[in-house]
Structure formats: C-alpha cells, structure tokens
C-alpha positions as CSV (number, residue, x, y, z in Angstrom):
1,X,17.2,2.0,0.5
2,X,17.3,-1.8,0.6
3,X,17.8,-3.1,4.0
4,X,19.7,-6.4,4.4
5,X,18.7,-8.5,7.6
6,X,20.8,-10.4,9.6
7,X,20.0,-14.0,10.3
8,X,19.1,-13.2,13.7
9,X,16.6,-10.6,12.3
10,X,15.3,-13.1,10.1
11,X,14.8,-15.6,13.0
12,X,12.6,-13.0,14.6
13,X,10.5,-12.7,11.6
14,X,9.7,-16.2,11.5
15,X,7.0,-16.0,14.5
16,X,4.7,-13.2,13.0
17,X,4.9,-14.8,9.6
18,X,4.1,-18.4,11.1
19,X,1.2,-16.6,12.9
20,X,-0.2,-15.1,9.9
21,X,0.1,-18.4,8.1
22,X,-1.9,-20.1,10.8
23,X,-4.5,-17.5,11.1
24,X,-5.2,-17.4,7.3
25,X,-5.2,-21.3,7.5
26,X,-8.2,-21.0,10.1
27,X,-10.0,-18.4,8.1
28,X,-9.8,-20.5,5.0
29,X,-12.1,-23.1,6.8
30,X,-14.5,-20.3,7.3
31,X,-14.9,-19.4,3.5
32,X,-18.3,-21.2,2.8
33,X,-21.4,-20.2,1.2
34,X,-23.5,-18.0,3.4
35,X,-20.8,-16.6,5.3
36,X,-20.0,-12.8,5.1
37,X,-16.5,-11.2,4.7
38,X,-17.2,-9.4,7.9
39,X,-17.4,-12.8,9.8
40,X,-14.0,-13.6,8.5
41,X,-12.9,-10.0,9.7
42,X,-14.3,-10.8,13.3
43,X,-12.5,-14.0,13.5
44,X,-9.2,-12.4,12.5
45,X,-9.5,-9.8,15.2
46,X,-10.3,-12.5,17.8
47,X,-7.1,-14.5,16.6
48,X,-5.0,-11.5,16.7
49,X,-5.9,-11.1,20.5
50,X,-5.3,-14.8,20.9
51,X,-1.9,-14.7,19.4
52,X,-1.1,-11.3,21.4
53,X,0.1,-9.4,18.3
54,X,-0.9,-6.4,16.5
55,X,-2.7,-6.0,13.1
56,X,-0.4,-4.9,10.5
57,X,-3.2,-3.4,8.3
58,X,-5.7,-1.9,10.7
59,X,-5.3,1.9,10.3
60,X,-2.3,1.4,7.8
61,X,-2.6,4.7,5.9
62,X,-6.2,4.8,6.9
63,X,-7.4,1.1,6.2
64,X,-10.2,0.4,8.5
65,X,-9.9,-3.3,9.0
66,X,-7.6,-6.1,10.2
67,X,-8.3,-8.2,6.9
68,X,-8.3,-7.7,3.4
69,X,-11.1,-9.8,1.9
70,X,-11.4,-9.7,-2.1
71,X,-14.3,-11.4,-3.6
72,X,-14.2,-12.5,-7.4
73,X,-13.5,-9.3,-9.7
74,X,-11.9,-7.6,-6.5
75,X,-8.0,-7.9,-6.7
76,X,-6.8,-6.5,-3.6
77,X,-7.9,-4.5,-0.5
78,X,-11.3,-5.6,-0.3
79,X,-13.0,-4.3,2.9
80,X,-14.9,-6.7,4.8
81,X,-18.7,-6.2,4.9
82,X,-21.9,-7.6,6.6
83,X,-23.6,-7.2,3.1
84,X,-21.0,-9.3,1.4
85,X,-22.3,-12.8,1.4
86,X,-20.0,-15.7,-0.1
87,X,-22.0,-17.9,-2.5
88,X,-21.3,-21.4,-4.4
89,X,-18.7,-20.5,-7.2
90,X,-17.0,-17.5,-5.6
91,X,-13.3,-17.2,-5.1
92,X,-12.1,-15.0,-2.2
93,X,-8.5,-13.7,-1.8
94,X,-7.4,-13.3,1.9
95,X,-4.5,-10.9,2.8
96,X,-3.4,-10.8,6.2
97,X,-0.5,-9.3,8.2
98,X,0.6,-9.0,11.8
99,X,3.3,-7.0,13.9
100,X,5.4,-9.1,16.5
101,X,8.4,-7.8,18.3
102,X,8.9,-5.0,15.9
103,X,8.7,-7.2,12.9
104,X,6.0,-7.7,10.1
105,X,4.5,-10.8,8.7
106,X,2.6,-10.8,5.4
107,X,0.8,-13.4,3.4
108,X,-2.3,-14.0,1.0
109,X,-4.1,-16.8,-0.9
110,X,-7.0,-17.2,-3.1
111,X,-9.8,-19.6,-1.8
112,X,-12.4,-21.2,-4.0
113,X,-15.8,-21.5,-2.3
114,X,-17.2,-24.7,-3.4
115,X,-17.2,-25.6,-7.2
116,X,-15.9,-22.9,-9.3
117,X,-15.9,-22.5,-13.1
118,X,-13.0,-24.5,-14.8
119,X,-11.4,-21.4,-16.1
120,X,-11.3,-19.6,-12.9
121,X,-9.9,-22.7,-11.2
122,X,-7.2,-22.7,-13.6
123,X,-6.5,-19.1,-13.1
124,X,-6.1,-19.8,-9.2
125,X,-3.9,-22.7,-9.8
126,X,-1.6,-20.9,-12.3
127,X,-1.5,-17.8,-9.8
128,X,-0.3,-20.4,-7.0
129,X,2.2,-21.7,-9.3
130,X,3.7,-18.6,-10.4
131,X,4.2,-17.6,-6.8
132,X,6.3,-21.0,-6.5
133,X,8.1,-20.1,-9.6
134,X,8.8,-16.6,-8.2
135,X,10.3,-18.1,-5.0
136,X,12.6,-20.4,-6.8
137,X,14.4,-17.2,-8.3
138,X,15.1,-15.9,-4.9
139,X,18.6,-16.8,-4.8
140,X,21.8,-14.8,-4.2
141,X,23.2,-13.6,-7.7
142,X,19.8,-13.6,-9.5
143,X,18.0,-10.3,-10.0
144,X,14.6,-8.8,-9.5
145,X,13.9,-9.2,-13.1
146,X,14.3,-12.9,-12.8
147,X,11.3,-13.1,-10.3
148,X,9.3,-10.9,-12.5
149,X,9.9,-12.8,-15.7
150,X,9.2,-16.2,-13.9
151,X,5.8,-15.0,-13.1
152,X,4.9,-13.1,-16.2
153,X,5.9,-15.8,-18.5
154,X,4.1,-18.6,-16.7
155,X,0.9,-16.5,-16.3
156,X,0.8,-15.4,-19.9
157,X,1.7,-18.6,-21.3
158,X,-1.5,-19.9,-19.8
159,X,-3.7,-17.2,-21.1
160,X,-4.1,-15.0,-18.1
161,X,-2.8,-11.3,-17.3
162,X,-0.5,-9.9,-14.7
163,X,-1.7,-6.9,-12.8
164,X,0.8,-4.0,-13.2
165,X,-0.5,-1.4,-11.0
166,X,0.4,-3.2,-7.7
167,X,3.6,-5.2,-7.0
168,X,5.3,-7.1,-4.3
169,X,7.7,-5.3,-1.8
170,X,10.4,-5.5,0.7
171,X,9.4,-6.2,4.2
172,X,10.8,-6.1,7.8
173,X,10.5,-3.4,10.5
174,X,8.1,-1.9,8.2
175,X,5.2,-3.4,6.1
176,X,6.4,-1.8,2.8
177,X,10.1,-1.4,2.4
178,X,12.4,-1.1,-0.8
179,X,12.7,-2.8,-3.2
180,X,9.3,-3.0,-5.2
181,X,9.1,-6.3,-6.6
182,X,7.0,-6.3,-9.8
183,X,5.6,-9.3,-11.5
184,X,6.1,-8.3,-15.0
185,X,8.8,-6.5,-17.1
186,X,11.6,-6.4,-19.5
187,X,13.8,-9.5,-19.2
188,X,17.1,-7.7,-18.4
189,X,19.2,-7.6,-15.1
190,X,18.2,-5.0,-12.7
191,X,18.6,-5.0,-8.8
192,X,20.7,-8.2,-7.8
193,X,19.4,-10.3,-5.1
194,X,21.6,-10.2,-1.7
195,X,21.8,-12.4,1.2
196,X,19.6,-10.8,3.9
197,X,17.0,-9.3,1.7
198,X,13.4,-10.3,2.8
199,X,10.7,-9.9,0.2
200,X,6.9,-10.2,0.1
201,X,6.3,-11.7,-3.2
202,X,2.8,-11.4,-4.4
203,X,1.5,-12.1,-8.0
204,X,-1.8,-10.7,-8.7
205,X,-3.5,-12.4,-11.7
206,X,-6.5,-11.7,-13.8
207,X,-8.8,-13.7,-16.1
208,X,-9.2,-11.1,-18.6
209,X,-7.3,-7.7,-18.9
210,X,-4.4,-6.7,-16.5
211,X,-6.0,-3.2,-16.1
212,X,-7.6,-2.5,-12.7
213,X,-9.3,0.7,-11.1
214,X,-10.1,1.5,-7.5
215,X,-13.8,1.7,-6.1
216,X,-15.3,4.8,-4.4
217,X,-14.3,3.6,-1.1
218,X,-10.8,4.5,-1.8
219,X,-9.4,1.0,-1.2
220,X,-10.9,-1.8,-3.2
221,X,-9.2,-2.6,-6.1
222,X,-11.3,-4.4,-9.0
223,X,-10.6,-5.6,-12.6
224,X,-11.5,-3.2,-15.3
225,X,-13.4,-5.8,-17.0
226,X,-15.3,-7.5,-14.1
227,X,-13.6,-10.6,-14.5
228,X,-12.2,-12.6,-11.6
229,X,-8.7,-12.1,-10.2
230,X,-6.3,-14.3,-7.9
231,X,-3.9,-13.4,-5.6
232,X,-1.0,-15.3,-3.8
233,X,1.6,-14.0,-1.4
234,X,4.5,-15.5,0.6
235,X,7.3,-13.6,2.7
236,X,10.6,-14.9,1.6
237,X,14.1,-14.4,3.1
238,X,17.1,-14.8,0.7
239,X,19.8,-16.8,2.4
240,X,23.0,-18.4,1.1
241,X,21.3,-21.8,1.3
242,X,18.5,-20.4,-1.0
243,X,14.9,-19.0,-0.5
244,X,13.4,-19.5,3.0
245,X,9.7,-19.1,3.0
246,X,8.8,-17.7,6.3
247,X,5.0,-17.4,5.8
248,X,4.3,-21.2,5.3
249,X,3.2,-23.6,8.1
250,X,5.4,-26.6,7.8
C-alpha cells in the first residue's frame, strides 16, 4: 500500500534527509587514495552521534554497518573493510541513511578517487544526470513508468546499462515502503504519481552488462562481468508545486 504523506510529515522528513546529505558531503572529502572504507564507516558513526540520530542501515535485515561503501565493480551494499584501501582511479559509491523523529532519510552518490578513466568518468556523469531526469518526472499525474523510461532511455543512449535486480522505493516511517521504483521497463502508464508520495530514486548503472550477483558475504552486489558501476540516490517528495528533493543541501 502506498502511503501519502501530509505536508507536515514531509516537513519532518527534511531534517533526516538534510543530515544524510551533510554527512555524505563530509565523507566525500575523505575519499582519497590510501584511505580504507572502514575509515569512512568510523567517521559515519561519529557523525551519527554528533547529529543525535540513529543509523537507518545498521542491523537492518542484519546489515553489519552504518555505511554502504561500494568500490568499482561493487554496485551496492558494499561492507566497509579495513582491508579495502582506496587507490587513484577508483570510484566509490556511498549510500547512507538515518532515522530522526520516526522518519527516514536516504541518499547516495558515486565519488571519483583522483583521476579516473574517461569511460568510467562518463558513466558516473551519465548516472548522475539520469537521476536528475528521474526527478524531473516526479510530478502529479505522471506515472512510475515515466521515471523508469527517463533513466533507461538516457543511460542506454549513452552506451551503458541499467541494473534490474535492485530498484528505488517509497520511504517514510520505514526505510523501504511501496511502491518499488524501477529504473527500466516497458514505456506504458502504470501507477500514477500523487501528491504526498515520497520516493527514494536510485539509478544504478553499469559500464558493461546489467547483470549482477551477490558475494558470499550475503550483501555485496557486484557486476557479473567485473566492470565498474555507479549509483546516485535522492529522496524526493511529490508536491502540487513539483518535485521537492529532500536530501540535497541547498
């Protein structure tokens, strides 16, 4: 069941999403050669304490950490590790969420570590732009299929592929709510977008095949062909005035 949020509830969702954006911005500055992904995890824990909020991910369905840190061919749900050292030319996707006053915030982006290969850089830029195009479709009267087609058309026209095993989702008092928000699909009307919907839009884009697999840790999703992947996410409220991006620092 899709829950429609009141404007009062959407106002309450601004704080956790703003905090997520601010924490991610600080973590981005730490994404340098020589850093381990566990150092990013440690800093995320410190910042959760600083802001006096709760982690949205820690122990969610058994996930062990606060931050998802996915490097290169890791698509999503990468578990931070002291053994995973960032190197020049890597990309890393940071996915983070918090809970504040009963509401969730959730966002993600991909960071380039130093100079990356041109094809990888283009993939990151195309993925970021695909999220902007998805957000532009978040208007009353449009359909979920409009969001999906905005992403898929843009990504595939640039020679990349859209992950199909993982999708966006509704968000509010739970981290994952209805509806699911695919980044691909048949271009036909389906669920109509209504005022009060709050969606976590998150295109995941691969350099090669769209196919993925899960590692033996039960969490880390990697591309089947070992090529890099990028991931961007914003939490967006649908209002009568158009899309309201909650997880963006203005």
